[in-house]
Structure formats: C-alpha cells, structure tokens
N, C-alpha and C positions, 0 to 999 in steps of 0.2 A: 503494497499501501503507498503509499505517498501523499502526506501532510502539506499542505495548503493553509496558507490564513489571508486571509483575501479582505483590506480595509476598502470598506465602502460611503463614500461622500454621496448625501440624495438631496433630493432637492428640497425645499426649505417645508419644513412641516409633515413631509415624505414618511420617514425614516417607520416609523413603525411600521407600519404601511406595508412597508419596502420590505424587512425582515421578517412578515408572517408573509411574504412570497418566498422569498431565500428560502427558510427555513425547509418548505418543503421540496428542493428543489435536490433530484436524486445526487450524490457523492456531499451534500453540506450533511455534518454533524450537528454541530451551537451555530447562530446566530447570536450575538455580544450589544448591548446598545452601549454605546463607550464618549468619552471625553474628545477632544481636540480634534483635531485638522479632517481628523473622519467622525462620519456617526456610527456606523456599525464598524462592526469586526468578526471574521464569517470564516471558522472551522473547518473546511471541510480533508477526507479521505478519501481520492481518487484509488481503484485499480491500477498496474501499472503501468496496465498496454494505454488508461485513458492517456489524452494530451490535455497539460493544464491549461496552455495559451488558449486551444478549443470552447474547453469549458468556462477557464472568466466570460470570455468575448460571445462566444454563443447559450450562455443560461445567468448568468451572474449579467453583466451588462447591459442584459433586453430585456430586465424589470424593468415596467412603467419608474420612473421616480427614481432612480440611477445616476446621477452626476460624472463617478470619476470614483478611477478604482486605484488601489495599487495592492499589487503579491509577493508573498515571503512566501518562501518555499522553505520547506523544514528537511534537510540531513539526519538528523537523529533526534533520535529525546533516548533522556534520561532520568530514569526511573534512582 
C-alpha cells in the first residue's frame, strides 16, 4: 500500500461539504479539518499499482468546492 496525505484548500464556506464528499472516495481513509493555509488534510491508502497523481487529479481535485491541493507521499511509517 502507498500512503498519501493531501492538503485541500476549499472555496470559502465549502470545507464541510467538500469533506463529506472526499471521505466517500475509494482510497480515502480519513479527512481532518485543519487550521492554516489549507482547510482539510486527507489521509489516503492506495494499492501499489494505483497512480497517485491520477488519483489526486481525477478524484480529489474534481470534487466541487476544491480550490487547490498539495500532496505528500509517505515513504515509511514508524510504530
């Protein structure tokens, strides 16, 4: 599995509506409302054969109310 964290900037007043749509996408594990430059932090788990860029562009960025994204690809998890 590949782990991604996607920061999402929403149109004003749209964060909760956007979060409720993003959390339903296949591959999305959790969606957090956050403070700062972005409104949401999306934690995703994708299969090794799934294209990360295509997932962000064709799934997350196409949700109505999404203004901008920034993606972090995680290499390892330390427990």
